[in-house]
C-alpha positions as CSV (number, residue, x, y, z in Angstrom):
1,M,96.8,25.5,-44.2
2,D,99.9,27.4,-43.4
3,Q,98.0,29.8,-41.2
4,F,96.8,26.9,-39.0
5,E,100.4,25.5,-38.7
6,N,101.7,29.0,-38.0
7,L,99.1,29.5,-35.3
8,A,99.8,26.1,-33.7
9,R,103.5,26.8,-33.8
10,N,103.1,30.2,-32.2
11,Y,100.7,28.8,-29.6
12,S,103.1,26.0,-28.6
13,Q,106.1,28.4,-28.5
14,A,104.6,30.7,-25.9
15,P,106.1,29.6,-22.5
16,W,103.6,31.6,-20.4
17,R,100.7,29.5,-21.9
18,K,102.4,26.2,-20.7
19,Q,102.8,27.8,-17.3
20,L,99.2,28.9,-17.3
21,Q,98.0,25.4,-18.3
22,T,100.1,23.9,-15.4
23,I,98.7,26.4,-12.9
24,A,95.1,25.7,-14.1
25,L,95.6,22.0,-13.9
26,F,97.0,22.3,-10.4
27,L,94.1,24.6,-9.3
28,L,91.6,22.1,-10.8
29,I,93.1,19.3,-8.8
30,V,93.1,21.4,-5.6
31,V,89.4,22.4,-6.2
32,L,88.5,18.7,-6.8
33,I,90.3,17.6,-3.6
34,A,88.6,20.4,-1.6
35,L,85.2,19.4,-3.1
36,V,85.7,15.7,-2.1
37,A,86.9,16.7,1.4
38,G,83.8,19.0,1.8
39,I,81.5,16.2,0.8
40,Y,83.2,13.8,3.2
41,L,83.0,16.2,6.1
42,N,79.4,16.9,5.4
43,I,78.5,13.2,5.4
44,S,80.6,12.6,8.5
45,A,78.9,15.5,10.3
46,R,75.4,14.1,9.4
47,A,76.4,10.6,10.6
48,T,77.6,12.0,13.8
49,A,74.4,14.0,14.4
50,V,72.3,11.0,13.7
51,G,74.4,8.9,16.1
52,R,73.9,11.5,18.8
53,D,70.1,11.5,18.1
54,I,70.1,7.7,18.4
55,Q,71.9,7.9,21.7
56,A,69.5,10.5,23.0
57,M,66.5,8.3,22.0
58,Q,68.0,5.3,23.7
59,A,68.5,7.3,26.8
60,D,64.8,8.4,26.6
61,V,63.7,4.7,26.2
62,K,65.7,3.8,29.3
63,K,64.2,6.7,31.2
64,F,60.6,5.7,30.1
65,N,61.2,2.1,31.0
66,R,62.4,3.1,34.5
67,E,59.3,5.3,34.9
68,I,57.1,2.4,33.8
69,E,58.7,0.1,36.3
70,D,58.3,2.7,39.0
71,L,54.6,3.0,38.2
72,Q,54.2,-0.8,38.2
73,S,55.8,-1.1,41.6
74,E,53.7,1.8,42.9
75,L,50.6,0.0,41.5
76,A,51.6,-3.3,43.1
77,R,52.1,-1.4,46.5
78,I,48.7,0.2,46.2
79,L,47.0,-3.1,45.3
80,S,48.7,-5.0,48.1
81,S,46.4,-6.7,50.6
82,S,47.6,-4.6,53.6
83,Q,47.0,-1.3,51.7
84,M,43.6,-2.5,50.5
85,E,42.6,-3.5,54.0
86,A,43.8,-0.1,55.4
87,R,41.8,1.8,52.7
88,A,38.7,-0.4,53.3
89,E,38.9,0.3,57.1
90,S,39.3,4.1,56.5
91,L,36.2,4.0,54.3
92,G,34.2,2.3,57.1
93,F,34.2,-1.3,55.9
94,I,34.5,-4.0,58.5
95,Q,35.6,-7.6,58.1
96,V,32.6,-10.0,58.2
97,P,32.7,-13.3,60.0
98,T,32.3,-16.3,57.7
99,D,29.1,-17.4,59.5
100,E,27.4,-14.1,58.6
101,I,28.1,-14.2,54.9
102,V,25.0,-14.7,52.7
103,Y,25.4,-16.0,49.2
104,L,22.7,-15.2,46.6
105,S,21.8,-17.6,43.8
106,V,21.3,-15.8,40.5
107,P,19.3,-17.6,37.9
108,G,21.2,-17.9,34.5
109,Y,24.6,-17.2,36.0
110,V,27.2,-19.7,34.8
111,E,30.2,-20.1,37.2
112,R,33.6,-19.6,35.6
113,P,35.7,-22.7,35.5
114,A,38.5,-22.9,38.1
115,I,41.9,-21.6,36.9
116,I,44.7,-24.2,37.2
117,L,48.0,-22.4,37.5
118,A,50.3,-25.4,38.1
119,P,50.5,-28.5,36.0
120,T,48.8,-31.6,37.3
121,S,50.9,-34.4,38.8
122,E,49.2,-37.0,36.6
123,R,51.1,-38.1,33.7
124,T,49.4,-37.5,30.4
125,V,50.1,-40.0,27.6
126,V,50.1,-38.7,24.1
127,R,49.2,-41.2,21.6
128,A,50.3,-40.9,18.0
129,I,47.5,-41.1,15.4
130,A,47.7,-44.3,13.5
131,M,49.1,-43.8,10.0
132,P,46.8,-44.8,7.2
133,P,48.0,-47.9,5.3
134,E,48.4,-45.9,2.1
135,Y,51.4,-44.1,3.7
136,T,53.2,-47.1,5.1
137,E,54.4,-48.4,1.7
138,S,58.1,-47.9,1.0
139,I,59.4,-46.5,-2.3
140,F,60.6,-50.0,-3.4
141,E,57.2,-51.5,-2.7
142,W,55.6,-48.7,-4.7
143,L,58.0,-49.2,-7.6
144,A,57.4,-53.0,-7.6
145,R,53.6,-52.5,-7.6
146,K,53.9,-49.9,-10.4
147,A,56.1,-52.3,-12.4
148,M,53.6,-55.1,-11.9
149,D,50.8,-52.8,-13.1
150,W,52.7,-51.9,-16.2
151,Y,53.6,-55.6,-16.8
152,T,50.0,-56.6,-16.6
153,I,48.9,-53.8,-19.0
154,L,51.6,-54.7,-21.5
155,T,50.7,-58.4,-21.4
156,E,47.0,-57.7,-21.8
157,E,47.7,-55.5,-24.9
158,Q,49.8,-58.3,-26.5
159,R,46.9,-60.8,-26.3
């Protein structure tokens, strides 16, 4: 047992060991701080890169929406009546007078119903469906009816 006490006393009396422990503890703290700072910087860099990617994708979406709108306006211009008439005339079509138009009747053809785009000026009256009498009873009426049923059952059992 004396050997262990002697070893512990010698170890505690060496001043360079205490200095070494202090330096090691300081270096451990510095390394931990550097590790946490590195992780923080890595996460911040990734978040920034993802943010830039999102901004680039949003810019692409805006660009594609502009292209779609440009194409829709070009299609509307091409399908306008003046453009269609000009193309028809360039292909050799002529406008037919209404008295020269011939309509053919096709057996089995069912005419499509007319499309109504605007609401009618007639007022439509919406009637509520009449409620069945079972659902017009209040809670108090129901309780009174149930109490009367129980009363009649009890009085019949007592007879």
